[in-house]
Structure formats: structure tokens, C-alpha cells
N, CA, C and O atoms as CSV, one atom per row, in Angstrom:
chain,resi,resn,atom,element,x,y,z
A,1,MET,N,N,31.687,-42.036,-42.208
A,1,MET,CA,C,32.808,-42.787,-41.544
A,1,MET,C,C,32.701,-43.294,-40.361
A,1,MET,O,O,32.191,-42.492,-39.579
A,2,GLY,N,N,32.918,-44.105,-39.989
A,2,GLY,CA,C,32.669,-44.527,-38.534
A,2,GLY,C,C,32.928,-45.814,-38.190
A,2,GLY,O,O,33.569,-46.307,-39.118
A,3,THR,N,N,32.734,-46.708,-37.216
A,3,THR,CA,C,33.479,-48.113,-36.908
A,3,THR,C,C,32.512,-48.862,-36.978
A,3,THR,O,O,31.456,-48.428,-36.518
A,4,VAL,N,N,32.535,-50.403,-37.644
A,4,VAL,CA,C,31.749,-51.206,-37.462
A,4,VAL,C,C,31.605,-51.960,-36.189
A,4,VAL,O,O,32.564,-52.413,-35.564
A,5,VAL,N,N,30.236,-52.085,-35.801
A,5,VAL,CA,C,30.381,-52.461,-34.054
A,5,VAL,C,C,29.626,-53.806,-34.326
A,5,VAL,O,O,29.651,-54.609,-33.393
A,6,TRP,N,N,28.903,-54.202,-35.555
A,6,TRP,CA,C,28.285,-55.343,-35.538
A,6,TRP,C,C,28.146,-55.669,-37.156
A,6,TRP,O,O,28.289,-54.769,-37.984
A,7,GLU,N,N,27.838,-57.113,-37.554
A,7,GLU,CA,C,27.761,-57.247,-39.161
A,7,GLU,C,C,26.868,-58.529,-38.785
A,7,GLU,O,O,27.047,-59.263,-37.813
A,8,THR,N,N,25.834,-58.644,-39.797
A,8,THR,CA,C,25.035,-59.654,-40.229
A,8,THR,C,C,25.556,-60.126,-41.821
A,8,THR,O,O,26.561,-59.599,-42.295
A,9,ARG,N,N,24.882,-61.026,-42.490
A,9,ARG,CA,C,25.105,-61.149,-43.721
A,9,ARG,C,C,24.883,-60.798,-44.648
A,9,ARG,O,O,25.257,-61.344,-45.687
A,10,ASN,N,N,23.886,-59.294,-44.551
A,10,ASN,CA,C,23.874,-58.256,-45.383
A,10,ASN,C,C,23.832,-57.005,-45.017
A,10,ASN,O,O,23.287,-56.248,-45.819
A,11,THR,N,N,24.243,-56.551,-44.044
A,11,THR,CA,C,24.366,-55.554,-43.475
A,11,THR,C,C,25.742,-55.162,-42.368
A,11,THR,O,O,26.428,-56.031,-41.832
A,12,PHE,N,N,25.904,-53.935,-42.219
A,12,PHE,CA,C,26.765,-53.622,-41.448
A,12,PHE,C,C,26.428,-52.601,-40.260
A,12,PHE,O,O,26.161,-51.477,-40.683
A,13,HIS,N,N,26.387,-52.721,-39.059
A,13,HIS,CA,C,26.062,-51.801,-37.920
A,13,HIS,C,C,27.246,-50.771,-37.777
A,13,HIS,O,O,28.283,-51.117,-37.210
A,14,ILE,N,N,27.078,-49.414,-38.329
A,14,ILE,CA,C,28.172,-48.552,-38.167
A,14,ILE,C,C,27.782,-47.641,-36.920
A,14,ILE,O,O,26.610,-47.347,-36.684
A,15,LEU,N,N,28.920,-47.190,-36.091
A,15,LEU,CA,C,29.086,-46.264,-35.027
A,15,LEU,C,C,29.449,-45.072,-35.493
A,15,LEU,O,O,30.642,-44.951,-35.773
A,16,SER,N,N,28.689,-44.081,-35.666
A,16,SER,CA,C,29.668,-42.448,-36.223
A,16,SER,C,C,28.930,-41.671,-35.211
A,16,SER,O,O,27.716,-41.642,-35.008
A,17,LYS,N,N,29.941,-41.009,-34.577
A,17,LYS,CA,C,29.651,-40.088,-33.386
A,17,LYS,C,C,28.972,-41.052,-32.196
A,17,LYS,O,O,29.489,-41.895,-31.462
A,18,GLU,N,N,27.578,-40.565,-32.319
A,18,GLU,CA,C,26.990,-41.447,-31.174
A,18,GLU,C,C,25.811,-42.271,-31.369
A,18,GLU,O,O,25.077,-42.742,-30.500
A,19,LYS,N,N,25.712,-42.405,-32.911
A,19,LYS,CA,C,24.481,-42.867,-33.790
A,19,LYS,C,C,25.007,-43.890,-34.365
A,19,LYS,O,O,26.071,-43.767,-34.972
A,20,THR,N,N,24.386,-45.033,-34.283
A,20,THR,CA,C,24.485,-46.401,-34.949
A,20,THR,C,C,23.782,-46.275,-35.816
A,20,THR,O,O,22.669,-45.815,-35.560
A,21,SER,N,N,24.173,-46.684,-37.447
A,21,SER,CA,C,23.152,-46.684,-38.755
A,21,SER,C,C,23.620,-48.428,-39.240
A,21,SER,O,O,24.707,-48.995,-39.129
A,22,VAL,N,N,22.371,-48.897,-39.766
A,22,VAL,CA,C,22.405,-50.013,-40.220
A,22,VAL,C,C,22.664,-49.597,-41.696
A,22,VAL,O,O,22.046,-48.658,-42.197
A,23,VAL,N,N,23.642,-50.355,-42.416
A,23,VAL,CA,C,23.794,-50.195,-43.700
A,23,VAL,C,C,24.003,-51.359,-44.352
A,23,VAL,O,O,24.658,-52.315,-43.938
A,24,PRO,N,N,23.249,-51.226,-45.716
A,24,PRO,CA,C,23.067,-52.815,-46.319
A,24,PRO,C,C,24.631,-52.760,-47.029
A,24,PRO,O,O,25.327,-51.769,-47.251
A,25,LYS,N,N,24.872,-53.996,-47.259
A,25,LYS,CA,C,26.086,-54.436,-47.890
A,25,LYS,C,C,25.843,-54.173,-49.582
A,25,LYS,O,O,26.508,-53.354,-50.217
A,26,LYS,N,N,25.066,-54.787,-50.010
A,26,LYS,CA,C,24.447,-54.680,-51.410
A,26,LYS,C,C,24.269,-53.335,-51.929
A,26,LYS,O,O,23.508,-52.500,-51.441
A,27,GLY,N,N,25.164,-53.136,-53.152
A,27,GLY,CA,C,25.169,-51.725,-53.640
A,27,GLY,C,C,25.995,-50.537,-53.125
A,27,GLY,O,O,26.070,-49.434,-53.667
A,28,ASN,N,N,26.625,-50.944,-51.956
A,28,ASN,CA,C,27.748,-50.228,-51.580
A,28,ASN,C,C,29.191,-50.551,-51.696
A,28,ASN,O,O,29.468,-51.739,-51.859
A,29,ARG,N,N,30.057,-49.772,-51.642
A,29,ARG,CA,C,31.183,-49.770,-51.379
A,29,ARG,C,C,31.945,-49.424,-49.819
A,29,ARG,O,O,31.457,-48.637,-49.009
A,30,PHE,N,N,32.659,-49.847,-49.699
A,30,PHE,CA,C,33.323,-49.878,-48.349
A,30,PHE,C,C,34.672,-49.910,-48.272
A,30,PHE,O,O,35.247,-50.809,-48.886
A,31,GLU,N,N,35.494,-48.889,-47.467
A,31,GLU,CA,C,36.880,-48.412,-47.396
A,31,GLU,C,C,37.149,-48.906,-45.723
A,31,GLU,O,O,36.366,-48.394,-44.922
A,32,PHE,N,N,37.809,-49.507,-45.362
A,32,PHE,CA,C,38.577,-50.151,-44.033
A,32,PHE,C,C,40.180,-49.564,-44.289
A,32,PHE,O,O,40.865,-49.447,-45.305
A,33,ASN,N,N,40.372,-49.313,-43.094
A,33,ASN,CA,C,41.432,-48.828,-42.508
A,33,ASN,C,C,42.304,-50.156,-42.218
A,33,ASN,O,O,41.907,-50.693,-41.184
A,34,VAL,N,N,43.171,-50.711,-42.711
A,34,VAL,CA,C,43.793,-52.092,-42.326
A,34,VAL,C,C,45.504,-51.799,-42.271
A,34,VAL,O,O,46.212,-51.672,-43.270
A,35,HIS,N,N,45.901,-51.738,-41.051
A,35,HIS,CA,C,47.263,-51.695,-40.458
A,35,HIS,C,C,47.496,-50.494,-41.148
A,35,HIS,O,O,48.439,-50.585,-41.935
A,36,GLY,N,N,46.844,-49.196,-41.102
A,36,GLY,CA,C,47.263,-47.987,-41.814
A,36,GLY,C,C,46.998,-47.754,-42.996
A,36,GLY,O,O,47.246,-46.662,-43.507
A,37,LYS,N,N,46.408,-48.811,-43.678
A,37,LYS,CA,C,46.313,-48.480,-45.309
A,37,LYS,C,C,44.951,-48.521,-45.710
A,37,LYS,O,O,44.339,-49.318,-45.000
A,38,PRO,N,N,44.280,-48.015,-46.509
A,38,PRO,CA,C,42.958,-47.862,-46.824
A,38,PRO,C,C,42.667,-49.206,-47.897
A,38,PRO,O,O,43.201,-49.248,-49.005
A,39,VAL,N,N,41.908,-50.095,-47.482
A,39,VAL,CA,C,41.327,-51.156,-48.099
A,39,VAL,C,C,40.103,-50.750,-48.881
A,39,VAL,O,O,39.494,-49.815,-48.359
A,40,VAL,N,N,39.575,-51.230,-50.032
A,40,VAL,CA,C,38.360,-50.654,-50.416
A,40,VAL,C,C,37.753,-51.854,-51.079
A,40,VAL,O,O,38.353,-52.382,-52.015
A,41,LEU,N,N,36.412,-52.396,-50.586
A,41,LEU,CA,C,35.566,-53.352,-50.807
A,41,LEU,C,C,34.383,-53.360,-51.357
A,41,LEU,O,O,33.546,-52.773,-50.673
A,42,GLU,N,N,33.858,-53.965,-52.688
A,42,GLU,CA,C,32.241,-53.698,-52.853
A,42,GLU,C,C,31.378,-54.705,-51.744
A,42,GLU,O,O,31.576,-55.914,-51.625
A,43,GLY,N,N,30.618,-54.095,-51.155
A,43,GLY,CA,C,29.445,-54.930,-50.514
A,43,GLY,C,C,29.348,-56.448,-51.003
A,43,GLY,O,O,29.763,-57.434,-50.395
A,44,GLU,N,N,28.792,-56.415,-52.074
A,44,GLU,CA,C,28.610,-57.881,-52.507
A,44,GLU,C,C,29.517,-59.114,-52.172
A,44,GLU,O,O,29.149,-60.246,-51.856
A,45,ALA,N,N,30.895,-58.590,-52.325
A,45,ALA,CA,C,31.873,-59.516,-51.689
A,45,ALA,C,C,32.109,-59.985,-50.384
A,45,ALA,O,O,32.818,-60.852,-49.873
A,46,LEU,N,N,31.046,-58.886,-49.887
A,46,LEU,CA,C,31.196,-59.433,-48.430
A,46,LEU,C,C,29.780,-59.961,-47.662
A,46,LEU,O,O,29.511,-60.160,-46.478
A,47,GLU,N,N,28.941,-60.101,-49.027
A,47,GLU,CA,C,27.797,-60.741,-48.643
A,47,GLU,C,C,27.768,-62.433,-48.287
A,47,GLU,O,O,27.512,-63.352,-49.066
A,48,ARG,N,N,28.063,-62.489,-47.077
A,48,ARG,CA,C,28.033,-64.112,-46.405
A,48,ARG,C,C,28.152,-63.716,-44.948
A,48,ARG,O,O,28.299,-62.604,-44.439
A,49,ASP,N,N,28.031,-65.114,-44.327
A,49,ASP,CA,C,28.027,-65.014,-43.094
A,49,ASP,C,C,29.397,-64.706,-42.521
A,49,ASP,O,O,30.324,-65.308,-43.061
A,50,PRO,N,N,29.719,-63.824,-41.459
A,50,PRO,CA,C,31.305,-63.694,-41.543
A,50,PRO,C,C,31.994,-65.030,-41.048
A,50,PRO,O,O,33.215,-65.116,-41.176
A,51,VAL,N,N,31.278,-66.081,-40.486
A,51,VAL,CA,C,31.672,-67.302,-40.114
A,51,VAL,C,C,32.095,-68.180,-41.196
A,51,VAL,O,O,33.095,-68.897,-41.153
A,52,GLU,N,N,31.317,-68.089,-42.125
A,52,GLU,CA,C,31.791,-68.782,-43.474
A,52,GLU,C,C,32.916,-68.038,-44.110
A,52,GLU,O,O,33.899,-68.714,-44.410
A,53,ARG,N,N,32.940,-66.671,-44.385
A,53,ARG,CA,C,34.165,-65.852,-44.708
A,53,ARG,C,C,35.367,-66.384,-44.227
A,53,ARG,O,O,36.303,-66.690,-44.966
A,54,THR,N,N,35.368,-66.520,-42.826
A,54,THR,CA,C,36.727,-66.653,-42.086
A,54,THR,C,C,36.783,-68.218,-42.640
A,54,THR,O,O,37.808,-68.384,-43.301
A,55,LYS,N,N,36.078,-69.241,-42.563
A,55,LYS,CA,C,36.352,-70.460,-42.978
A,55,LYS,C,C,36.704,-70.478,-44.400
A,55,LYS,O,O,37.552,-71.335,-44.650
A,56,LYS,N,N,36.393,-69.934,-45.196
A,56,LYS,CA,C,37.129,-69.655,-46.565
A,56,LYS,C,C,38.264,-68.773,-46.938
A,56,LYS,O,O,38.670,-68.488,-48.064
A,57,GLY,N,N,38.660,-68.431,-45.875
A,57,GLY,CA,C,40.063,-67.228,-45.574
A,57,GLY,C,C,40.025,-66.217,-46.283
A,57,GLY,O,O,40.946,-65.865,-47.019
A,58,LEU,N,N,38.524,-65.399,-46.088
A,58,LEU,CA,C,38.286,-64.297,-46.604
A,58,LEU,C,C,38.174,-63.459,-45.527
A,58,LEU,O,O,37.080,-62.953,-45.275
A,59,VAL,N,N,38.981,-63.270,-44.961
A,59,VAL,CA,C,39.182,-62.024,-43.485
A,59,VAL,C,C,39.767,-61.047,-43.790
A,59,VAL,O,O,40.777,-61.071,-44.493
A,60,ILE,N,N,39.193,-59.900,-43.274
A,60,ILE,CA,C,39.523,-58.593,-43.463
A,60,ILE,C,C,40.506,-58.205,-42.118
A,60,ILE,O,O,40.971,-57.072,-41.999
């Protein structure tokens, strides 16, 4: 559990307590809190550049 502080095409950099961990998207399932509701996404669905997801309307 933590906060995404940076994202690349294949990873999330997650701040948990005072440590930042690099977590690969592939092979992982992520749960985000969006407007107070949990949303679960497969990492493979997020494997593209953040800018490209925005252009295609895949914004979290």
C-alpha cells in the first residue's frame, strides 16, 4: 500500500512510509482509490506510456 509518485511505461514508483519501491506493471494487479471507491486494474492494461493512455482516453 502506498502512493504512486512516478510512472514509466512498465513500472510504478510507489512511496510507502519513507521508502520508494519500483514495481513492474506486468504480472501485477493494482488497486487504486478513485473518488473513495476501489478500482482494480491488471498491470498489463496499463503497459504503455502515460501520455499515450491519455490520448486514447484511458485515464485513471
